[in-house]
Structure formats: structure tokens, C-alpha cells
mmCIF file of the N, C-alpha and C atoms, coordinates in Angstrom:
data_MODEL
# 
_entry.id   MODEL 
# 
loop_
_atom_site.group_PDB 
_atom_site.id 
_atom_site.type_symbol 
_atom_site.label_atom_id 
_atom_site.label_alt_id 
_atom_site.label_comp_id 
_atom_site.label_asym_id 
_atom_site.label_entity_id 
_atom_site.label_seq_id 
_atom_site.pdbx_PDB_ins_code 
_atom_site.Cartn_x 
_atom_site.Cartn_y 
_atom_site.Cartn_z 
_atom_site.occupancy 
_atom_site.B_iso_or_equiv 
_atom_site.pdbx_formal_charge 
_atom_site.auth_seq_id 
_atom_site.auth_comp_id 
_atom_site.auth_asym_id 
_atom_site.auth_atom_id 
_atom_site.pdbx_PDB_model_num 
ATOM 1   N N  . MET A 1 1  ? 103.033 327.064 207.070 1.00 0.00 ? 1  MET A N  1 
ATOM 2   C CA . MET A 1 1  ? 103.689 325.232 206.869 1.00 0.00 ? 1  MET A CA 1 
ATOM 3   C C  . MET A 1 1  ? 103.301 325.338 205.049 1.00 0.00 ? 1  MET A C  1 
ATOM 4   N N  . ALA A 1 2  ? 102.229 325.912 204.563 1.00 0.00 ? 2  ALA A N  1 
ATOM 5   C CA . ALA A 1 2  ? 101.627 325.520 203.593 1.00 0.00 ? 2  ALA A CA 1 
ATOM 6   C C  . ALA A 1 2  ? 102.707 326.565 202.696 1.00 0.00 ? 2  ALA A C  1 
ATOM 7   N N  . GLY A 1 3  ? 103.404 328.279 203.196 1.00 0.00 ? 3  GLY A N  1 
ATOM 8   C CA . GLY A 1 3  ? 104.303 329.009 202.418 1.00 0.00 ? 3  GLY A CA 1 
ATOM 9   C C  . GLY A 1 3  ? 105.445 328.035 202.460 1.00 0.00 ? 3  GLY A C  1 
ATOM 10  N N  . ASN A 1 4  ? 106.443 327.294 203.512 1.00 0.00 ? 4  ASN A N  1 
ATOM 11  C CA . ASN A 1 4  ? 107.394 326.756 203.363 1.00 0.00 ? 4  ASN A CA 1 
ATOM 12  C C  . ASN A 1 4  ? 107.484 325.754 202.929 1.00 0.00 ? 4  ASN A C  1 
ATOM 13  N N  . LEU A 1 5  ? 106.370 324.813 202.870 1.00 0.00 ? 5  LEU A N  1 
ATOM 14  C CA . LEU A 1 5  ? 106.198 323.763 201.248 1.00 0.00 ? 5  LEU A CA 1 
ATOM 15  C C  . LEU A 1 5  ? 106.673 324.287 200.088 1.00 0.00 ? 5  LEU A C  1 
ATOM 16  N N  . LEU A 1 6  ? 105.803 325.300 199.582 1.00 0.00 ? 6  LEU A N  1 
ATOM 17  C CA . LEU A 1 6  ? 105.781 325.832 198.196 1.00 0.00 ? 6  LEU A CA 1 
ATOM 18  C C  . LEU A 1 6  ? 107.003 326.828 197.882 1.00 0.00 ? 6  LEU A C  1 
ATOM 19  N N  . ARG A 1 7  ? 108.176 327.255 199.122 1.00 0.00 ? 7  ARG A N  1 
ATOM 20  C CA . ARG A 1 7  ? 109.276 327.855 199.041 1.00 0.00 ? 7  ARG A CA 1 
ATOM 21  C C  . ARG A 1 7  ? 110.319 326.571 199.108 1.00 0.00 ? 7  ARG A C  1 
ATOM 22  N N  . MET A 1 8  ? 110.522 325.233 199.310 1.00 0.00 ? 8  MET A N  1 
ATOM 23  C CA . MET A 1 8  ? 110.875 323.974 199.147 1.00 0.00 ? 8  MET A CA 1 
ATOM 24  C C  . MET A 1 8  ? 110.653 323.338 197.642 1.00 0.00 ? 8  MET A C  1 
ATOM 25  N N  . LEU A 1 9  ? 109.457 323.475 197.179 1.00 0.00 ? 9  LEU A N  1 
ATOM 26  C CA . LEU A 1 9  ? 109.023 323.049 196.143 1.00 0.00 ? 9  LEU A CA 1 
ATOM 27  C C  . LEU A 1 9  ? 109.876 323.741 194.973 1.00 0.00 ? 9  LEU A C  1 
ATOM 28  N N  . CYS A 1 10 ? 110.039 325.138 195.289 1.00 0.00 ? 10 CYS A N  1 
ATOM 29  C CA . CYS A 1 10 ? 110.152 325.908 194.253 1.00 0.00 ? 10 CYS A CA 1 
ATOM 30  C C  . CYS A 1 10 ? 112.038 326.128 194.446 1.00 0.00 ? 10 CYS A C  1 
ATOM 31  N N  . GLY A 1 11 ? 112.575 325.480 195.322 1.00 0.00 ? 11 GLY A N  1 
ATOM 32  C CA . GLY A 1 11 ? 114.276 325.257 195.317 1.00 0.00 ? 11 GLY A CA 1 
ATOM 33  C C  . GLY A 1 11 ? 113.998 324.201 194.665 1.00 0.00 ? 11 GLY A C  1 
ATOM 34  N N  . PHE A 1 12 ? 113.184 323.021 195.271 1.00 0.00 ? 12 PHE A N  1 
ATOM 35  C CA . PHE A 1 12 ? 113.788 321.684 194.292 1.00 0.00 ? 12 PHE A CA 1 
ATOM 36  C C  . PHE A 1 12 ? 113.695 321.384 193.087 1.00 0.00 ? 12 PHE A C  1 
ATOM 37  N N  . LEU A 1 13 ? 112.223 321.833 192.482 1.00 0.00 ? 13 LEU A N  1 
ATOM 38  C CA . LEU A 1 13 ? 112.525 322.148 190.647 1.00 0.00 ? 13 LEU A CA 1 
ATOM 39  C C  . LEU A 1 13 ? 112.745 322.438 189.652 1.00 0.00 ? 13 LEU A C  1 
ATOM 40  N N  . PRO A 1 14 ? 113.611 323.170 190.070 1.00 0.00 ? 14 PRO A N  1 
ATOM 41  C CA . PRO A 1 14 ? 114.947 323.701 188.891 1.00 0.00 ? 14 PRO A CA 1 
ATOM 42  C C  . PRO A 1 14 ? 115.893 322.865 189.326 1.00 0.00 ? 14 PRO A C  1 
ATOM 43  N N  . ALA A 1 15 ? 116.255 322.359 190.517 1.00 0.00 ? 15 ALA A N  1 
ATOM 44  C CA . ALA A 1 15 ? 117.382 321.424 190.781 1.00 0.00 ? 15 ALA A CA 1 
ATOM 45  C C  . ALA A 1 15 ? 117.001 320.171 190.223 1.00 0.00 ? 15 ALA A C  1 
ATOM 46  N N  . ALA A 1 16 ? 115.530 319.742 190.308 1.00 0.00 ? 16 ALA A N  1 
ATOM 47  C CA . ALA A 1 16 ? 114.942 318.231 189.411 1.00 0.00 ? 16 ALA A CA 1 
ATOM 48  C C  . ALA A 1 16 ? 115.574 318.212 187.854 1.00 0.00 ? 16 ALA A C  1 
ATOM 49  N N  . ALA A 1 17 ? 115.241 320.111 187.390 1.00 0.00 ? 17 ALA A N  1 
ATOM 50  C CA . ALA A 1 17 ? 115.417 320.154 186.266 1.00 0.00 ? 17 ALA A CA 1 
ATOM 51  C C  . ALA A 1 17 ? 116.214 320.082 185.694 1.00 0.00 ? 17 ALA A C  1 
ATOM 52  N N  . VAL A 1 18 ? 117.645 320.378 186.353 1.00 0.00 ? 18 VAL A N  1 
ATOM 53  C CA . VAL A 1 18 ? 118.989 320.368 186.022 1.00 0.00 ? 18 VAL A CA 1 
ATOM 54  C C  . VAL A 1 18 ? 119.284 319.118 185.943 1.00 0.00 ? 18 VAL A C  1 
ATOM 55  N N  . CYS A 1 19 ? 119.076 318.343 186.610 1.00 0.00 ? 19 CYS A N  1 
ATOM 56  C CA . CYS A 1 19 ? 119.340 316.661 186.820 1.00 0.00 ? 19 CYS A CA 1 
ATOM 57  C C  . CYS A 1 19 ? 118.634 315.657 185.846 1.00 0.00 ? 19 CYS A C  1 
ATOM 58  N N  . PHE A 1 20 ? 117.329 316.253 185.634 1.00 0.00 ? 20 PHE A N  1 
ATOM 59  C CA . PHE A 1 20 ? 116.941 315.565 184.052 1.00 0.00 ? 20 PHE A CA 1 
ATOM 60  C C  . PHE A 1 20 ? 117.247 316.054 182.978 1.00 0.00 ? 20 PHE A C  1 
ATOM 61  N N  . VAL A 1 21 ? 117.626 317.248 182.959 1.00 0.00 ? 21 VAL A N  1 
ATOM 62  C CA . VAL A 1 21 ? 117.753 317.401 181.353 1.00 0.00 ? 21 VAL A CA 1 
ATOM 63  C C  . VAL A 1 21 ? 119.354 316.529 180.736 1.00 0.00 ? 21 VAL A C  1 
ATOM 64  N N  . PRO A 1 22 ? 120.361 316.297 181.604 1.00 0.00 ? 22 PRO A N  1 
ATOM 65  C CA . PRO A 1 22 ? 121.169 315.734 180.567 1.00 0.00 ? 22 PRO A CA 1 
ATOM 66  C C  . PRO A 1 22 ? 121.008 314.151 180.488 1.00 0.00 ? 22 PRO A C  1 
ATOM 67  N N  . ALA A 1 23 ? 120.101 313.346 181.808 1.00 0.00 ? 23 ALA A N  1 
ATOM 68  C CA . ALA A 1 23 ? 119.522 312.630 181.547 1.00 0.00 ? 23 ALA A CA 1 
ATOM 69  C C  . ALA A 1 23 ? 118.469 311.700 179.762 1.00 0.00 ? 23 ALA A C  1 
ATOM 70  N N  . ALA A 1 24 ? 117.586 313.228 180.124 1.00 0.00 ? 24 ALA A N  1 
ATOM 71  C CA . ALA A 1 24 ? 116.764 313.144 179.154 1.00 0.00 ? 24 ALA A CA 1 
ATOM 72  C C  . ALA A 1 24 ? 118.080 313.347 177.966 1.00 0.00 ? 24 ALA A C  1 
ATOM 73  N N  . LEU A 1 25 ? 119.114 314.194 177.447 1.00 0.00 ? 25 LEU A N  1 
ATOM 74  C CA . LEU A 1 25 ? 119.829 313.807 176.423 1.00 0.00 ? 25 LEU A CA 1 
ATOM 75  C C  . LEU A 1 25 ? 120.460 312.665 176.426 1.00 0.00 ? 25 LEU A C  1 
ATOM 76  N N  . VAL A 1 26 ? 120.744 312.496 177.149 1.00 0.00 ? 26 VAL A N  1 
ATOM 77  C CA . VAL A 1 26 ? 121.647 310.626 177.036 1.00 0.00 ? 26 VAL A CA 1 
ATOM 78  C C  . VAL A 1 26 ? 120.792 309.983 176.458 1.00 0.00 ? 26 VAL A C  1 
ATOM 79  N N  . PHE A 1 27 ? 119.228 309.909 176.892 1.00 0.00 ? 27 PHE A N  1 
ATOM 80  C CA . PHE A 1 27 ? 117.870 309.448 176.378 1.00 0.00 ? 27 PHE A CA 1 
ATOM 81  C C  . PHE A 1 27 ? 118.012 309.167 175.042 1.00 0.00 ? 27 PHE A C  1 
ATOM 82  N N  . LEU A 1 28 ? 117.667 310.453 174.547 1.00 0.00 ? 28 LEU A N  1 
ATOM 83  C CA . LEU A 1 28 ? 118.103 311.036 173.374 1.00 0.00 ? 28 LEU A CA 1 
ATOM 84  C C  . LEU A 1 28 ? 118.779 310.558 172.393 1.00 0.00 ? 28 LEU A C  1 
ATOM 85  N N  . ASP A 1 29 ? 119.783 310.744 172.901 1.00 0.00 ? 29 ASP A N  1 
ATOM 86  C CA . ASP A 1 29 ? 121.091 310.324 172.365 1.00 0.00 ? 29 ASP A CA 1 
ATOM 87  C C  . ASP A 1 29 ? 120.689 308.696 171.861 1.00 0.00 ? 29 ASP A C  1 
ATOM 88  N N  . ILE A 1 30 ? 120.183 307.884 172.430 1.00 0.00 ? 30 ILE A N  1 
ATOM 89  C CA . ILE A 1 30 ? 120.926 306.434 172.338 1.00 0.00 ? 30 ILE A CA 1 
ATOM 90  C C  . ILE A 1 30 ? 119.707 306.233 172.107 1.00 0.00 ? 30 ILE A C  1 
ATOM 91  N N  . ALA A 1 31 ? 118.434 307.001 171.742 1.00 0.00 ? 31 ALA A N  1 
ATOM 92  C CA . ALA A 1 31 ? 116.803 306.358 171.328 1.00 0.00 ? 31 ALA A CA 1 
ATOM 93  C C  . ALA A 1 31 ? 117.042 306.564 169.775 1.00 0.00 ? 31 ALA A C  1 
ATOM 94  N N  . ALA A 1 32 ? 117.903 307.666 169.471 1.00 0.00 ? 32 ALA A N  1 
ATOM 95  C CA . ALA A 1 32 ? 117.641 307.945 168.380 1.00 0.00 ? 32 ALA A CA 1 
ATOM 96  C C  . ALA A 1 32 ? 119.189 307.708 167.259 1.00 0.00 ? 32 ALA A C  1 
ATOM 97  N N  . PHE A 1 33 ? 120.230 307.423 167.781 1.00 0.00 ? 33 PHE A N  1 
ATOM 98  C CA . PHE A 1 33 ? 121.355 307.104 167.164 1.00 0.00 ? 33 PHE A CA 1 
ATOM 99  C C  . PHE A 1 33 ? 121.961 305.548 167.696 1.00 0.00 ? 33 PHE A C  1 
ATOM 100 N N  . GLY A 1 34 ? 121.011 304.795 168.571 1.00 0.00 ? 34 GLY A N  1 
ATOM 101 C CA . GLY A 1 34 ? 121.246 303.429 168.821 1.00 0.00 ? 34 GLY A CA 1 
ATOM 102 C C  . GLY A 1 34 ? 122.790 303.228 169.793 1.00 0.00 ? 34 GLY A C  1 
ATOM 103 N N  . LEU A 1 35 ? 123.245 302.692 169.813 1.00 0.00 ? 35 LEU A N  1 
ATOM 104 C CA . LEU A 1 35 ? 123.965 302.456 171.279 1.00 0.00 ? 35 LEU A CA 1 
ATOM 105 C C  . LEU A 1 35 ? 125.930 303.258 170.862 1.00 0.00 ? 35 LEU A C  1 
ATOM 106 N N  . ASP A 1 36 ? 125.789 303.230 169.189 1.00 0.00 ? 36 ASP A N  1 
ATOM 107 C CA . ASP A 1 36 ? 126.887 303.946 168.294 1.00 0.00 ? 36 ASP A CA 1 
ATOM 108 C C  . ASP A 1 36 ? 126.777 305.609 168.327 1.00 0.00 ? 36 ASP A C  1 
ATOM 109 N N  . CYS A 1 37 ? 126.893 306.199 169.419 1.00 0.00 ? 37 CYS A N  1 
ATOM 110 C CA . CYS A 1 37 ? 127.173 307.695 169.477 1.00 0.00 ? 37 CYS A CA 1 
ATOM 111 C C  . CYS A 1 37 ? 128.537 308.248 169.200 1.00 0.00 ? 37 CYS A C  1 
ATOM 112 N N  . ASP A 1 38 ? 128.448 309.396 167.674 1.00 0.00 ? 38 ASP A N  1 
ATOM 113 C CA . ASP A 1 38 ? 129.490 309.605 167.711 1.00 0.00 ? 38 ASP A CA 1 
ATOM 114 C C  . ASP A 1 38 ? 129.659 311.426 167.901 1.00 0.00 ? 38 ASP A C  1 
ATOM 115 N N  . GLU A 1 39 ? 130.420 311.884 167.303 1.00 0.00 ? 39 GLU A N  1 
ATOM 116 C CA . GLU A 1 39 ? 130.872 313.132 167.869 1.00 0.00 ? 39 GLU A CA 1 
ATOM 117 C C  . GLU A 1 39 ? 129.401 314.373 167.025 1.00 0.00 ? 39 GLU A C  1 
ATOM 118 N N  . ALA A 1 40 ? 128.679 313.775 166.525 1.00 0.00 ? 40 ALA A N  1 
ATOM 119 C CA . ALA A 1 40 ? 127.242 314.561 166.012 1.00 0.00 ? 40 ALA A CA 1 
ATOM 120 C C  . ALA A 1 40 ? 126.219 314.449 166.720 1.00 0.00 ? 40 ALA A C  1 
ATOM 121 N N  . GLY A 1 41 ? 126.175 313.498 168.213 1.00 0.00 ? 41 GLY A N  1 
ATOM 122 C CA . GLY A 1 41 ? 125.177 313.181 168.720 1.00 0.00 ? 41 GLY A CA 1 
ATOM 123 C C  . GLY A 1 41 ? 124.462 314.435 169.419 1.00 0.00 ? 41 GLY A C  1 
ATOM 124 N N  . ILE A 1 42 ? 123.727 314.490 170.448 1.00 0.00 ? 42 ILE A N  1 
ATOM 125 C CA . ILE A 1 42 ? 122.565 316.052 171.038 1.00 0.00 ? 42 ILE A CA 1 
ATOM 126 C C  . ILE A 1 42 ? 123.448 315.967 171.689 1.00 0.00 ? 42 ILE A C  1 
ATOM 127 N N  . VAL A 1 43 ? 124.184 314.785 172.660 1.00 0.00 ? 43 VAL A N  1 
ATOM 128 C CA . VAL A 1 43 ? 124.875 315.034 173.579 1.00 0.00 ? 43 VAL A CA 1 
ATOM 129 C C  . VAL A 1 43 ? 126.330 316.488 173.818 1.00 0.00 ? 43 VAL A C  1 
ATOM 130 N N  . GLU A 1 44 ? 126.766 315.765 172.256 1.00 0.00 ? 44 GLU A N  1 
ATOM 131 C CA . GLU A 1 44 ? 128.531 316.820 171.968 1.00 0.00 ? 44 GLU A CA 1 
ATOM 132 C C  . GLU A 1 44 ? 127.737 317.690 171.524 1.00 0.00 ? 44 GLU A C  1 
ATOM 133 N N  . ILE A 1 45 ? 126.842 317.824 170.684 1.00 0.00 ? 45 ILE A N  1 
ATOM 134 C CA . ILE A 1 45 ? 126.268 319.326 170.121 1.00 0.00 ? 45 ILE A CA 1 
ATOM 135 C C  . ILE A 1 45 ? 125.957 320.188 171.197 1.00 0.00 ? 45 ILE A C  1 
ATOM 136 N N  . SER A 1 46 ? 124.910 319.466 172.433 1.00 0.00 ? 46 SER A N  1 
ATOM 137 C CA . SER A 1 46 ? 124.373 320.313 173.687 1.00 0.00 ? 46 SER A CA 1 
ATOM 138 C C  . SER A 1 46 ? 125.675 321.021 174.320 1.00 0.00 ? 46 SER A C  1 
ATOM 139 N N  . GLN A 1 47 ? 126.479 320.221 174.419 1.00 0.00 ? 47 GLN A N  1 
ATOM 140 C CA . GLN A 1 47 ? 127.596 320.609 175.103 1.00 0.00 ? 47 GLN A CA 1 
ATOM 141 C C  . GLN A 1 47 ? 128.484 322.153 174.606 1.00 0.00 ? 47 GLN A C  1 
ATOM 142 N N  . SER A 1 48 ? 128.403 321.674 173.243 1.00 0.00 ? 48 SER A N  1 
ATOM 143 C CA . SER A 1 48 ? 129.042 322.514 172.634 1.00 0.00 ? 48 SER A CA 1 
ATOM 144 C C  . SER A 1 48 ? 128.308 324.291 172.580 1.00 0.00 ? 48 SER A C  1 
ATOM 145 N N  . VAL A 1 49 ? 127.186 324.178 172.322 1.00 0.00 ? 49 VAL A N  1 
ATOM 146 C CA . VAL A 1 49 ? 125.875 325.072 172.492 1.00 0.00 ? 49 VAL A CA 1 
ATOM 147 C C  . VAL A 1 49 ? 126.567 326.139 174.223 1.00 0.00 ? 49 VAL A C  1 
ATOM 148 N N  . ALA A 1 50 ? 126.637 325.028 174.669 1.00 0.00 ? 50 ALA A N  1 
ATOM 149 C CA . ALA A 1 50 ? 126.216 325.660 176.352 1.00 0.00 ? 50 ALA A CA 1 
ATOM 150 C C  . ALA A 1 50 ? 127.848 325.831 176.558 1.00 0.00 ? 50 ALA A C  1 
ATOM 151 N N  . LEU A 1 51 ? 128.887 325.623 175.952 1.00 0.00 ? 51 LEU A N  1 
ATOM 152 C CA . LEU A 1 51 ? 130.189 325.789 176.443 1.00 0.00 ? 51 LEU A CA 1 
ATOM 153 C C  . LEU A 1 51 ? 130.336 327.396 175.487 1.00 0.00 ? 51 LEU A C  1 
ATOM 154 N N  . LEU A 1 52 ? 129.860 327.111 174.334 1.00 0.00 ? 52 LEU A N  1 
ATOM 155 C CA . LEU A 1 52 ? 129.838 328.984 173.663 1.00 0.00 ? 52 LEU A CA 1 
ATOM 156 C C  . LEU A 1 52 ? 128.771 330.071 174.423 1.00 0.00 ? 52 LEU A C  1 
ATOM 157 N N  . ALA A 1 53 ? 127.563 329.385 175.256 1.00 0.00 ? 53 ALA A N  1 
ATOM 158 C CA . ALA A 1 53 ? 127.083 330.352 175.665 1.00 0.00 ? 53 ALA A CA 1 
ATOM 159 C C  . ALA A 1 53 ? 127.849 330.961 176.878 1.00 0.00 ? 53 ALA A C  1 
ATOM 160 N N  . THR A 1 54 ? 128.789 330.340 177.748 1.00 0.00 ? 54 THR A N  1 
ATOM 161 C CA . THR A 1 54 ? 129.345 330.553 178.955 1.00 0.00 ? 54 THR A CA 1 
ATOM 162 C C  . THR A 1 54 ? 130.336 331.573 178.713 1.00 0.00 ? 54 THR A C  1 
ATOM 163 N N  . VAL A 1 55 ? 131.022 331.068 177.703 1.00 0.00 ? 55 VAL A N  1 
ATOM 164 C CA . VAL A 1 55 ? 132.323 331.662 176.602 1.00 0.00 ? 55 VAL A CA 1 
ATOM 165 C C  . VAL A 1 55 ? 131.592 333.278 176.465 1.00 0.00 ? 55 VAL A C  1 
ATOM 166 N N  . ALA A 1 56 ? 130.189 333.680 175.663 1.00 0.00 ? 56 ALA A N  1 
ATOM 167 C CA . ALA A 1 56 ? 129.955 334.716 175.447 1.00 0.00 ? 56 ALA A CA 1 
ATOM 168 C C  . ALA A 1 56 ? 129.583 335.273 176.818 1.00 0.00 ? 56 ALA A C  1 
ATOM 169 N N  . LEU A 1 57 ? 128.803 334.481 177.279 1.00 0.00 ? 57 LEU A N  1 
ATOM 170 C CA . LEU A 1 57 ? 128.354 335.322 178.726 1.00 0.00 ? 57 LEU A CA 1 
ATOM 171 C C  . LEU A 1 57 ? 129.836 335.942 179.882 1.00 0.00 ? 57 LEU A C  1 
ATOM 172 N N  . VAL A 1 58 ? 130.719 335.335 179.609 1.00 0.00 ? 58 VAL A N  1 
ATOM 173 C CA . VAL A 1 58 ? 131.850 335.476 180.428 1.00 0.00 ? 58 VAL A CA 1 
ATOM 174 C C  . VAL A 1 58 ? 132.502 336.758 179.730 1.00 0.00 ? 58 VAL A C  1 
ATOM 175 N N  . TRP A 1 59 ? 132.558 336.722 178.324 1.00 0.00 ? 59 TRP A N  1 
ATOM 176 C CA . TRP A 1 59 ? 133.441 337.852 177.439 1.00 0.00 ? 59 TRP A CA 1 
ATOM 177 C C  . TRP A 1 59 ? 132.321 339.056 177.729 1.00 0.00 ? 59 TRP A C  1 
ATOM 178 N N  . ARG A 1 60 ? 131.326 338.949 177.876 1.00 0.00 ? 60 ARG A N  1 
ATOM 179 C CA . ARG A 1 60 ? 130.558 339.976 177.872 1.00 0.00 ? 60 ARG A CA 1 
ATOM 180 C C  . ARG A 1 60 ? 130.255 340.783 179.396 1.00 0.00 ? 60 ARG A C  1 
ATOM 181 N N  . ILE A 1 61 ? 130.863 340.233 180.507 1.00 0.00 ? 61 ILE A N  1 
ATOM 182 C CA . ILE A 1 61 ? 130.982 340.487 181.382 1.00 0.00 ? 61 ILE A CA 1 
ATOM 183 C C  . ILE A 1 61 ? 132.165 341.419 181.702 1.00 0.00 ? 61 ILE A C  1 
ATOM 184 N N  . ALA A 1 62 ? 133.344 340.549 180.936 1.00 0.00 ? 62 ALA A N  1 
ATOM 185 C CA . ALA A 1 62 ? 134.872 341.262 181.484 1.00 0.00 ? 62 ALA A CA 1 
ATOM 186 C C  . ALA A 1 62 ? 135.114 342.866 180.057 1.00 0.00 ? 62 ALA A C  1 
ATOM 187 N N  . ARG A 1 63 ? 133.797 342.830 179.266 1.00 0.00 ? 63 ARG A N  1 
ATOM 188 C CA . ARG A 1 63 ? 133.621 343.742 178.172 1.00 0.00 ? 63 ARG A CA 1 
ATOM 189 C C  . ARG A 1 63 ? 133.006 345.160 179.770 1.00 0.00 ? 63 ARG A C  1 
ATOM 190 N N  . ARG A 1 64 ? 132.255 344.657 180.369 1.00 0.00 ? 64 ARG A N  1 
ATOM 191 C CA . ARG A 1 64 ? 131.736 345.831 181.616 1.00 0.00 ? 64 ARG A CA 1 
ATOM 192 C C  . ARG A 1 64 ? 132.697 345.764 182.859 1.00 0.00 ? 64 ARG A C  1 
ATOM 193 N N  . ARG A 1 65 ? 133.375 344.524 183.072 1.00 0.00 ? 65 ARG A N  1 
ATOM 194 C CA . ARG A 1 65 ? 133.798 345.025 184.624 1.00 0.00 ? 65 ARG A CA 1 
ATOM 195 C C  . ARG A 1 65 ? 135.453 344.982 184.413 1.00 0.00 ? 65 ARG A C  1 
ATOM 196 N N  . ARG A 1 66 ? 135.653 345.984 184.229 1.00 0.00 ? 66 ARG A N  1 
ATOM 197 C CA . ARG A 1 66 ? 137.492 346.716 183.460 1.00 0.00 ? 66 ARG A CA 1 
ATOM 198 C C  . ARG A 1 66 ? 138.429 346.308 184.717 1.00 0.00 ? 66 ARG A C  1 
ATOM 199 N N  . ASP A 1 67 ? 137.606 346.066 186.392 1.00 0.00 ? 67 ASP A N  1 
ATOM 200 C CA . ASP A 1 67 ? 138.613 345.677 187.463 1.00 0.00 ? 67 ASP A CA 1 
ATOM 201 C C  . ASP A 1 67 ? 138.388 343.852 187.218 1.00 0.00 ? 67 ASP A C  1 
ATOM 202 N N  . LEU A 1 68 ? 137.510 343.506 186.811 1.00 0.00 ? 68 LEU A N  1 
ATOM 203 C CA . LEU A 1 68 ? 137.867 341.838 187.077 1.00 0.00 ? 68 LEU A CA 1 
ATOM 204 C C  . LEU A 1 68 ? 138.081 341.178 185.613 1.00 0.00 ? 68 LEU A C  1 
ATOM 205 N N  . ARG A 1 69 ? 138.211 342.294 184.303 1.00 0.00 ? 69 ARG A N  1 
ATOM 206 C CA . ARG A 1 69 ? 138.692 341.771 183.054 1.00 0.00 ? 69 ARG A CA 1 
ATOM 207 C C  . ARG A 1 69 ? 139.814 340.800 182.542 1.00 0.00 ? 69 ARG A C  1 
ATOM 208 N N  . GLY A 1 70 ? 140.682 340.998 183.173 1.00 0.00 ? 70 GLY A N  1 
ATOM 209 C CA . GLY A 1 70 ? 141.780 340.210 183.153 1.00 0.00 ? 70 GLY A CA 1 
ATOM 210 C C  . GLY A 1 70 ? 141.856 338.767 183.495 1.00 0.00 ? 70 GLY A C  1 
ATOM 211 N N  . GLY A 1 71 ? 140.868 338.699 184.405 1.00 0.00 ? 71 GLY A N  1 
ATOM 212 C CA . GLY A 1 71 ? 140.616 337.426 185.016 1.00 0.00 ? 71 GLY A CA 1 
ATOM 213 C C  . GLY A 1 71 ? 139.302 336.561 184.312 1.00 0.00 ? 71 GLY A C  1 
ATOM 214 N N  . LEU A 1 72 ? 138.687 337.479 183.726 1.00 0.00 ? 72 LEU A N  1 
ATOM 215 C CA . LEU A 1 72 ? 137.237 337.353 183.116 1.00 0.00 ? 72 LEU A CA 1 
ATOM 216 C C  . LEU A 1 72 ? 137.707 336.629 181.543 1.00 0.00 ? 72 LEU A C  1 
ATOM 217 N N  . VAL A 1 73 ? 138.684 337.537 180.737 1.00 0.00 ? 73 VAL A N  1 
ATOM 218 C CA . VAL A 1 73 ? 138.985 337.042 179.817 1.00 0.00 ? 73 VAL A CA 1 
ATOM 219 C C  . VAL A 1 73 ? 139.969 335.922 179.380 1.00 0.00 ? 73 VAL A C  1 
ATOM 220 N N  . LEU A 1 74 ? 140.692 335.335 180.839 1.00 0.00 ? 74 LEU A N  1 
ATOM 221 C CA . LEU A 1 74 ? 141.047 334.165 180.835 1.00 0.00 ? 74 LEU A CA 1 
ATOM 222 C C  . LEU A 1 74 ? 140.115 332.810 181.071 1.00 0.00 ? 74 LEU A C  1 
ATOM 223 N N  . ALA A 1 75 ? 139.112 333.023 181.540 1.00 0.00 ? 75 ALA A N  1 
ATOM 224 C CA . ALA A 1 75 ? 138.210 332.454 182.334 1.00 0.00 ? 75 ALA A CA 1 
ATOM 225 C C  . ALA A 1 75 ? 137.823 331.544 180.580 1.00 0.00 ? 75 ALA A C  1 
ATOM 226 N N  . ALA A 1 76 ? 137.698 333.111 180.015 1.00 0.00 ? 76 ALA A N  1 
ATOM 227 C CA . ALA A 1 76 ? 136.959 332.675 178.759 1.00 0.00 ? 76 ALA A CA 1 
ATOM 228 C C  . ALA A 1 76 ? 137.795 332.017 177.968 1.00 0.00 ? 76 ALA A C  1 
ATOM 229 N N  . GLY A 1 77 ? 138.859 332.126 177.576 1.00 0.00 ? 77 GLY A N  1 
ATOM 230 C CA . GLY A 1 77 ? 139.762 331.693 176.662 1.00 0.00 ? 77 GLY A CA 1 
ATOM 231 C C  . GLY A 1 77 ? 139.887 330.380 176.923 1.00 0.00 ? 77 GLY A C  1 
# 
């Protein structure tokens, strides 16, 4: 019983963190810059960083996987 509860909790916490982070970024953006959010806000910067990390990861996999290279280069672009 305790093992199942621990397993469920270990599955729930990452999902809760994934839901919490965007809400916290929006809150920080509004709290720091008021309601007048522009392109230099925390949300926009974090989206750009996440996009750059995704492109770099896909490009890295494309260099290693010759059989999937065409699709991965297309996805990275």
C-alpha cells in the first residue's frame, strides 16, 4: 500500500511542477512588470530559451541518428 502511494506521488510531483512553472512565470511577469507586459517579459524570454534548447537537442540527435536525420533537421528548422 505504501509503495503504491509513493509511486503515485513520484508520478504526480513532476506533473505538478510542469503545471506550476508556467503559472509562476506569468505571476512573476505580472508582479514585476505590471499588466503592461512587452517582449522583454519573463514569459517571452523563458519561451525563447525553451525553444533554443529544443532546437539544440533535436539538432544533436540529428547528428547522431543517420536514419532519422532528414526529419529531425526539418523539425529543428
